[in-house]
N, C-alpha and C positions, 0 to 999 in steps of 0.2 A: 255113433260113426261118424260126426264132423272130425273127430282127434283122432281115429283111422286114413279119413279123408289129409290130413293135414301130414299124417305120419308117411303118407304115402307120397307126396309130393317132396318131405325134407329127404326122403328115403334117393326119388329121384334126382333132386338136386347133389346132394354128395354123390351121388355115381356118376353124376358129369362135371364134378368140379375139379377143377383143375389140380388144387392141392390135393386130393386124397389120390388121384392120379400121379401125380408126382409123390405122393408118400411111396405108393406101391414100386415104383420104378426105382427109388432109390433104396428100396428095404428099410426103411425108416417102421421104426415101431411105435404105437400110441402108447401111454400111459395108462390107460383104462383102469382110471380111478371111478369111484359112486360118480350119479350124475351132478350129485349135491355141492362138489364138493368146489371150492373156489376158485379162483385163476384170475388174476391179474396183468394188462398190457398198460404197459409206461410207454406214453409217446411223448417227447420232447422234442418241442419246435423250438430249434435252439435260435434263441438270439433276441426273441420277440417278447419287447416289452409289455407290462399290461396296460398303457396308454398306445400303443402302438396296433394292440389285438383288438381293444377295443374303437380303433379307429377302420381297421381292415373288416369289423362288424359290421360298423353302420355305412361302408365303400361295397358290400355285398360280396368282400372277397371269402368270406367264408362263410360260408352260406350254411353248408353241412354243421360249422359248430354253432353255428346260428340255430339249425335246426335240432341241437341235444337243448336248448339252452332253452325254445321255446316250447317244443314238444316233448322231449325226451327227459325234462324237471333237471337238467345240469345245472350247475351251479358254480361262479366265476367265485375264487379266492384269491384276494392281496398274497403274493409271495413273495418273501426279502430273501436273496439269493445269497448274504454273508458276504464279505469278503475275502480273497479276490471276486469280484463279479464276474465268474469265469466257469465254465464246462466242467475244468477238472478239480477246482474247489468243491462245486455245488454236487459233482458225480462222487467226490470224497466224504461229503457228507449224508451225501441220499445213499451209498449205497455201504458206508463203511462205520458212520455213527461220526467222524471226526471232522469238528470246526476247523476251517484255514489251515485246510493237508499241505497245501502247497501256497507260500507266499506270494507268486505272480505262474502270471505264464511261462515266462523264462526267467532263470534264477541259476543262481551257482550252489551245489550240492558241497558244505563246507568239509566235510567227512572224506569225500573220494575227490574234491576239487574240480569236479566236472560241470560245465554250462549244460544243465539240464533245461529244456525246449519241449514241451508236454504231443509237442505230435510225431515224439520219437519215439522210437520204440521201446527204445536202451532206457531211455528219460521214463516213461510210462510206468514200465515195470518194476524199476526202481524206487519209485515211488510207490506203489502198490502194495510191491513187496512188506513196505513201512507199514501199510493202511492195514493189511491181512493182519498184524500181530495186535492190531488196536479196536476192533472190534467186526462184531459178525458179517461175514459179505451177505447182502438184501439178493441176491441173482441166483443164490446155490439152488441146483437140479435146472436153473432158465437159460435164457438167451440172449444173448445183447447182438443192436447192430449198431455199427459208426460211433461208439464211445469211446472217452479215453479211458476205461477203466473198465475192465471186465466186471468188476462187481463179484469174481467167485463163480458167474456165469459155468456151465458144465460146456456150452458151444458159443465160442466170440467170434464175431463175423464183422469186417472195416473197421477195424480199432487197432489202432499205433502196436499194444504187442500178435494181433493176427491177422496178418494184412488180408483181405478179399474175403474166399468166402469162409474160412476157417479149413476145415478138414472135411467138411460134407460132401467137398464136390471134387477135391481131390481124384478120385479114380474112378469118377464118371464114363461111363459107356460112350461113347462121341453118337451113337442115335439116342440114347434118352436127355441127351442135353439138344438134340435137335426137336425133339419130343417138345423138351421144354419152352424155349423159342416158339416153337409155332403155336403149345395152350398159351401163351403169353401176348399174341400178336398185337393185344389192347395194348398195353404195356409199351410195347417195340413202336408201335405207331403213333402214342404218347412221343414216344424219347424223338425221337425222327423230328415229328412235327415241331417238337420244343427246342431242337437243333437249330433247325433252321431258322426259326424264330430269333435265335438267339445271337447266330452268323449274321442277321439282318440287322439286329441294333448295335452288335459288336464294331460296325461299320461306324456306326456313330462315336463309338469310344474311341475308333482307331482315331478320327481326327480332333476328341475333348481330349488325347490324349499328347498326343503329337504338339497341341495348342497350349499346353500345359509343359510343353518341352520336356517331356518323359519318353523314355527308351523308348523306340517301334518293337524290336523285337521283344523286349518284355513284353508290352501290351498285346502281341501276336500270340505269346507262349499262354497268356492267362485263361485267351476265351476257352481253350477246349477244358481247359484246367477247372474253369467253373464250372464249364456245361456237364464235366463228370461229375461234379462232386451235387451241383445243387439237380439236376436230373438221376443220370445213368446210375449213382448211388443210391441214392433217394427209391428209384422204381428196384432196381433189385431187394433191398432192403423189405420192401413191401410185398416181395414175392415169398422171400425166407420169412417175415415173421409169419404170411397166410400158411403157411406149408409148418410152423410149430403151432401155432394156433390150434392146427387140425390134428398136430400130434395128442395134443393137453400138456405139453410144458407148462409149469404149475406158474411159473413169474417170463414176461418177453419185457427186456425194454429195448426203445428205438431209439434212435436220434433224426431227425429229419432237420439238414443244416442248410438246406438251401435257400431261406432269407436268411440267415446269419452271415453267409455267404457274401448274397449281392446287397445287403447294409452293408457291409464292409466295404464293400465295393464302391456305391451312388448314397450311400446315407440311409438308415432306417426307416427313415421317412418318405425316400423316393419312391415313386408310382413302379419304379418297376422291380424295387422288392420287394412290395404290395404284392404286384403281378403274380410273382412266386406264390408267394402266398396259397392261389388258388389251385394251384396243383397237391400244394402240401395237405390242402382241406380236402381232396379230393383221394387224396392217398390216403388221408383218416378215415374216409365214407367208408372204403374198400375194405380195410383194416377191422372198422367197428360191424359190419354187417359180416365180412369172415367170423367172429365173435361170436354174435347171435347163432350160428351154423353152427359150434362144434358141438360136438357129439360125447366131448369127454368131461367138459367141466363149463360150470357157470361164470364167463369171464366178468371183469369190470374192466372198464376201458379208460385208464385215468391220462388228462391232457395238458400236459402245462410247460412252462418255459424256464429253462434254466439260470435268465439275467435277461437284460433289453441292453440297447446300443444307446449312444449320443451321436447326435447330430455332432462331429467333431472338426477340427483344421488340424492341418495336419504340422509336427515340429518343424519337419523339415521344407517342407515350403516357406514360413513361415521366415524361419532361419536361416534358407542356406547350405545348412550343413546338420548333419545327422546328432543326435544326442551323443555317441559316441565319440565323434572329433568334437565336440564342447567343450564334453568333459577332458577330453586329453589336452586341450589348447590349454583349459584351464591351472594345469598340472605343467603346463610345457614338456607334455608329452611329445613326440610324433606319431599321429595319428596312426591309432593300430588298424587292420584287418578287421570286418566288420566281422562281430558273434555275431547278430542274428542281419537279417539280410532289412536294410531299413525303407525298402521300396514299397515291402508288403510283413502284414502284421502275420498275424496266422491263418488266413484264408489261402493262400496259395499251397501251401505244404502239406494240406489235405491232401493232396493226390496222393500222399503217400497213404492212402485207406486202402486205394486199389489193389496196390502191391509192389513190393519193395523192386523190382526188377522194373516194372514200368513206370514205378515213381523215379529210378536209376536215370530208364534214358529220357524220361522228360526231362525233371529238370536236372539237365547237365550243363545246361546251359546260364542257371541261374546260379545266384552268388552263396558261395559254400558256406556253411555255419562251422565254428571251431569247438570242440568239445573239451578244448586245456584252456588253463586260466597261467598259460607262458606269459601275454600280455599285461602288461598293468597302464593303466589302471581297467578292471573287471568291469563293461556296464556292458547293463542285462536290459533291452524296452522294447517288451510288445504290447500294442497298446496304452493306454496312461500310466499305468504302472513300470517303473524301472528301478533298477537298484543299480549304486556303484557300492563296489568292492573296492576300498582306497587300497596303494600297495604299502602305505606307510601304516595302518591301519596294525595295532587302534589309536586312536588321535586324542590328544588333551581335549577337554573340554570346549577349553576357548579356541584352537584349531579346529575343532569341527565347526563350530558355529562358525568362526571366520570361512568355513567350505563352502558352508551351507547358502550363506547370504551371497556369495561368489557365485555358487549355482544358478540362484534365482536374478540375480541382479546382470552379470554378467552372459551366463549361459540362458536368460528366460524360460528356466524351468517355473512355470506355475506357482506351485508348492514345492518343498523339499521338510520331509518329517525326519526327525531325529529322537530315536527313543533312548531318553536318561532313566538311569536307575537309582531310587535314594537311596541314600542310606541306610539300615535300619538303628529302629533306635528301640531304649529298654526294652528290649526282647521281643518288640513288633518285626514280622518281614518286610523288608524294603518293599514298597507299592513302586508301580511305573508310570511315567509321563513320559507325554509326548509333545518337544520340543516341533510347529509349524513354522516357517521361514516363506513368506510372500510376500510382493513387491507392497503388500499394505502395510507391513509390518511383520511384527514375531509375537505368534499366538500359543497356546500352551492346552493341548488334549489332555483330563476329559475339558475342562473349567471353557472354553471358549470353543465348544463344540457349536454353537448356533452362528454365530461368525464363521465358524470354518467350514461348515458343512451345510448351511441355511436352517432356520428355525422352522420352515415348513416341511425338511425332510420326510418322508412319512416314517424314517424307520430311525429318526436321529438318535436315538438311546443306545439300541442295541447295535447301530452301523459304530456307535463311535469307539464303544467296546469292542468292537471287530478290528477297528483300524488300528486300535495300540497294540490289538492281539497281533495282525501281521507286522505291526514291527518288531513286534518283540519274536517271531518265528526265529528260530534259528537258523535260518539258512539264508535269511534276510539279510540285505547289504547294509553296509555302514550308512549311506543317506538313501534313504529310499524317495523316489521323483515319483510324485504326483500330478498330471496333467490336468486336473480338474479341482478346483476347489467353487466356492457360491458366486464368488464375487467377479468369477474372469468364466468364455465363452471356454468349452471345452475344447480340450487339446489331446491329439494322438501322437507318441514317439512316431510310427514307422507312417508310412504313407497311406489313409485310409483315410473313408468320408465318415465312416461310420467304426466307431470303439466301443471297447467293454474293459472290465478289471477293476475298476478305480469306485468311488464309491457315491458318484455320482446318481440323479435322482431318477434316471432312465434306467441305466444298467445294475443298478441293483432292485429294480423293482420287475420283478417276474405275474405271473398269473396261473393259478393252478384250476382247470377245469374239470371238475368232479362229481359225478352221483349226487344227486341230494341226498340220499342216504347215509354218503359214508362218513364212519364213524371215524371222528376227528379226538385225536389228544386233547383235554382241558387244558385252558390257556387264559390268557386273561391279555392275551394281544388279538387285534382285529386284524393279524395277517398270521399268514404260513411260512416258516423255513423250510430247508433241504427233512433238517431233523425230523420233524414235524410227520412229515409227507412218508418220511420211512419208521415210525410210528404205527403210522396207521396202515400202511400195506402190510408191515409183521404182524398189524393186529387181521386184516382179512386174512389174510394165510394162517393162520392159526399158529405163527410161531412166537407170540406175546401178545400177553393182555396189558389195555390201555388204560386209566383212569379217562372216561370217553364225555366231550363237548355237548358230543350231542342229546338232544332229547326228546324221544317220539312222543309224549306228551305236551300238549299246550293248555296254558291256563284259560278255561273259559271265563269270557269278559262279557259283562252287560245279558246275564241268564242264556248267553248261545252255547245250545250242544249241536254236534258233531258226528250224524249216523252214520256208518258204511253199514251197507248188507255186501256180501261177496259170497257167490257157490265155488269154491275153490278146489272143486272137484277130485278131492282127496290128496292134494296136493301136485297130482300131476299133471304138469304142463304138457302144451301142444306139441314139445316137442318129447315125450313122451318121459320124460325126467321126474322123479320124484325127488320134490324141495318143498317143505314143509319150511327152512328158511326161505327161501323167494317168498314166499306167501307174506309172510311176516315182513319183510321188507317192501313189501309191494302197499301192505297195509302203514306200515310206519311213516313213510314219505307222506301220506297226511292227516299224519296226527289226529286220527280220530279219537272222540270222546266213549264212544261205543261200538262195539264190531259184530254183528252177527251175522255168524258164518254158516256157512253149509253144504254139506258134502266130505264132513269129517272122518277121517278112518283113525281106529283107536286099539292096537293090537289087532290090527289085522295084516294073516301072511302074504297078501297081495300087496302088501305095505311095508313092508321089513317091520313089522309089527311094534311099530310106533306109535309114541301119543300125541299124538299133531296138534291137536286143542292147547295139551299142557306145554309141549313145545312152544309152539308158536306165541301162548301168554306169558313166556317165561321171555323169547325175544322182547316182546312187550312189555315188560314189567306191567303186565295186569294180572287185574284176579281176572275168573270163567267159573262158567256153567255149563257141561258139557251134558246132554240130554241126548242117548241113542234110540234113533228112532228103529233101529236094529240089532238084535244082541242076538247074537250063537258062540256060546260059549263063552271063551274068552275074546273072539273078536264083537268088535262092536263098528258103528257108524250114526252119525248123525248131523245133529246142530247145535251151535254155541254161540255164548254170547259173552265178550271179554268189555272189559271198561275198569277203570283207573279212579272212576266215582267209586261213592260208596253204593254198597250196592245188594239185594237181598234178591235172595230167591223163592217167589211166588207158588209158582204150578212149572210142570214140566212132563209132560203124557203123550199118548197116542193119540192122533187125529184120527176115523172112522174111514177104512177103507170100503168095497162092495162084495156084500156077503157072497155073491153068485163068482168070484171072484179072488179066491180066500189066499193064490199064491201073487198077488200085487207087490210092492214093494211097499212097505209099513210103512208110514207118515207119522210128525208126530210136532210136537210146537213145544216153545221155548219161553215160559214169560218168568221175567224178571220187572224190580223196580230197584231204579236207578235214583242218587238224589244231587241235584244241582242246585246252587244258593238255598236251600234251604227246602225246594220244590220237589216232590217225588214226582218223579216221569216211571209210568206202566212202559215197559217194553215186550214186546210179541216175536218171535221170530219162528217162522215157520219153513218148508219146504214140501207144496202140493203136490200131488200125485201126476202122472203124464194123461190117466183120459180125463175128459171132460165132466162124465156125471160122479169123477171120482172125487174131481175137485170142486163140484158146487157140493158135494156132501160136507166138504173139509172145510170148505167157507162157512155153510151156517152154522157147523161144530162152533167153528171160531167166534161168528157174532152172537151165539147163541150164552145162555145165563153161564156156563163153566169159564167161556174167560173175555170176551170183552164184553160180555155183558152182565159179570159177573159184578153182584155191588161194590166189590173193592177194587174193581178197576175202574179208578175217576179218573179223570184227566189231571195235566197231559197227557194223550195216549197216541202209543206210535205200536205201525204193525207194518213189520218187511219182511222178507226174504226173494224165495225164490218161488214163485207161484205158477211157472208152467203155460201161462195165460197173458194175451194182448190187453194193453188198453183198454180196448172196447170190446170184451169177451161180457158174457155172464158172470163170470168171477169177477170181475174185477168190477162190474157197473153194481153187483149185490154189496161189494165190500163198500163201495163210493157215496152207498146211500146211508151209511156210520159216518165213514171217513176219507179224506178225499187226498189223491194223488198227489204228492210233491212235488212233481215234475209241471203238472199241471197248474198249481196255484203258482207257481212262479212267474211274473211278470217280463215278457220278452224272452223268456227261455223257451226253446223245440226242443219238446223232451225225444229223447236219444235212447239208438237199443246198448244193451250192454251183452250179447249173445248174438252170433259167438266170436269171440277174442277176435279174431284178426279182421271180419267184416260184420262187425256188431249192429245188425239189423233187424234183431227182433226184441223189442222191450218187453221182457217176462222176469224182471226181477224190481222190485217197486218197493219205495216208503209209503205208507199210507198216515197220516197225521188226523189228531182233533182239531177242535176249531182253536182250541187252546195255543196252536204254535202258527207260528206266522214261519214258513220258508224265506230265507238269509238268499240259499244259493245251491246250485245244483253241479256237482261235476261228477263226470266219467271220464276216470283218467283210460285215454288210450296209444300210450310211448310201447312202446318195444318189448319192454317188461313185465307189462300187462298184459301186451297181447300173446306171449309164450308161456308166462304161470298160471293161467287156467283157460279151459272153455268160455269163461262168463267173464265180462269187467266188472271190476265194484263202482256200485253206485252210492254218491256221498251225498246228501243232504245236512247245506247249516240251518238249524232251525231255531227259533230266538220264541221264549217262553211270552206269549201277551201279558201285562202287566194285568194287575188287580181282576183276573178270572182264568183262576186256574183248577176251582172245582165243579 
C-alpha cells in the first residue's frame, strides 16, 4: 500500500513536471530503457580549485554540495587537471582519452598556419576532428552543454561548434516557446534578480576600471557579457539538461561557467566569485533532484572542476605593454596587430556560446583577432602560458638560449622554457629535456623540478612529465612563455585577476565530488586525473571493464563485526524500478561483514526471473545461502545471508503458521555460523508474519530447541531480520528475555525507525544480540539512494566480541 501511495505521488509529480510537458510539446522521445540501466550526469564547475571549493563549503556558499557530503555520502577526491590546466585540455583527456590534446588555449596549428583560439568554432572543430581519430568519444548518444568539445554527443548546445541551443529549438512554435518561458518562471525571476544585483555591482566595477585607467567602453561592454555567461547560459543549460534527464539520455555533460567567469574578472578568492557559487549550487540541486525523478534511468551525478585559478597580476599592468609588443621590441620589429585581445583572457569571448549573430553584433567593438601568421613574430598568450613562434626558426642552440635569456631579463617573462632534443647514442632513442630560464638562473627539467615547481607541489612528478610533453607538443612555440614558477608571484599575460593554464598549485588542483560507491580504476596515486574519471565513466555505462580500486569489504579489527539487516522488497524500489544492482550499491557503501536480506525473489516472473540473491552476492563478491520460504514450481521467495567471512550453513527451514489460516504467506528462518578471528558466531535471519498471533508462534519456535535453544547454538548469537513488530510488542519482549535489542544497548543512541523508506517512523527491523557481544555503533542510512531502493531502510550494527567470554 505504501509503495502504491508513493507511486501515485511520483506519477502526479511527473504529470505536473515542466520537463515532462516540454518533452510532449517538443515531440522528443524517451529512451525507454529497462529501469535498472545506469545513466551519468556529469556537472563541471569551471575553474573552481580544490582549495576554493573547501573554502566555499566552510563559508556556506555551497549548501547543497555540503549536504551531498553529509547526508548522501558523497566523497571528495583531489583532481589533477594535467597540462595545460584549461578546459580544452581537460575535456580532450576526459572525452577522448588524449593527454595534452592542445598545448594552450591559444596557439598556432603548424600544419595550417592558423592561430587557434579554443573559443572559436573553427579552432574547436579542427582540434576535435583530430581527437576523434585518437579515442572513443565519451558522450556518444548523449548530450552536452557549454563545453569546448562535443565529446561525440548526439546533441550539442552552447559550445563553439554548436551555437546556442543546437537543433532542438530551431523549429519551435512561438506558442510553445511562450509555454516554456511561463513554465520556467522560477528561473526567469532568478535571472532578473541576479541581473539587477550584477548591474548594481557593475557600477563599482566602472569606477574601479576608470581608476585603473581602463577603457570605459570596454568595461561597459563586459557587464552584460558576463551576465549572459554567468546567469543566462546557466539557467538555459539547467532547463535543457532537465529535459534530457526526463528523456533518459545515457550520459549528459554540462559546464557551469559562472564562477570561472567572475574569478577571471575579480580573482578566484574574491567574495563576488564565491557569491556566484550559490547560484551554481542551486543549479546542481535542481539537476540532482531531476535525476532522482527520472523514470527511464538510474542516474549517478558526478560533480567536478576541470581546473582551478591562480590569483594573478597582469603582465600588461606591470610592464606597461602587452607580451606581443615586448617580443616585437626585442626583435626590432614594428609592433604588430594583437593576435589575441590583451585586455581580456578567454572570459569575454565566451559570449560566442549564445550564437554567431549575437556574438558578432555584441563583440563588434572588441579588438579583432587574426587567423593568419603573416605577421612576424607570432605571439599567442592567453592566461599564464604563451608561445613565441620565431620568424627565423629554427635557431641555433646558442641563439635560442640568448633569446630566451632576453625574454626573461628584458621582457620580464617569469620563466621561458626551451625544449632540447638529445642526440641518440648507442642505438638508444634520444630523450627529452627542457631548459628553464628565470631571473634566478637557468635550470633543467626534470632534474630541477622541485626548484622550479616547488617541492610541495601536490602533483610534482606527473606535472613535470606533462610540462615536458607540453613543450614537445608539435604545435607548441619555439619558446614557451610561463608566467608562473614557484619562486615568484603568479602573473597572467592578459588583463585578468585570475588565470589558469599553467603549472601552478591552484590552477592544476581541481576536485571530483563522487558518490561513495563509485568504482574507480586501481592506481597508486592519491588523486585522480581526467583519464581516471573517463575510465570510471565508461565502466559505469557498461562500455569498458576496469580493474577497480574500490574494496567492498573491510578488514575487521579488534574482533568487530558489522552486521546489516535489510528488507529489500524484491529489489523493487519506491519508484517501481526493479534493480538488484541498486540494492547491492546500498549494501556496498557500508562494507558490512554479514548481510541478512529479506524478501528476495529467485526465478520469479514478476521480477524478470532474476536470481536476486546470486546477483547481489556476485556484485559484493560474497558467499551466500538462500532459503525460500515460498517455493512454487521454479519460483522462489525468501531470505538470504551473505558474507565474506568463513561461512557454514547450520539450518534453513520453515516457521509455523496458523493452522486455521492455511493461505497465509509461509515464513522461514536461516541459521549460519561465521568465523571471526577464530571465534564462531551464530547468526539467524528471519522474516515474521503479519498477524500478531502468527508472530508469537514463530518467535516461540525461534527461541525453542530447534533454533536459538539448540545445544549447538552457543554464543555469540545474533537474531536479526524483519519482525513486523515494534520494540515494545509482546514479540520483542519475548525475545528480550533471551537476547537484547542492539539499538537499545548502545549508550547515548536514540533508537530509530526503518520503515518505511521516505518517512521511517516504524521500528520493525531489529538486530538482537546476546551478552557475548558489545554494541559499538548503530547506523540507519537514510540518503536518497536508501529512500528509493526499498520500502525499508537498512539497519547496521557494529558489534565487538567481548574478550574472555565466548562460550
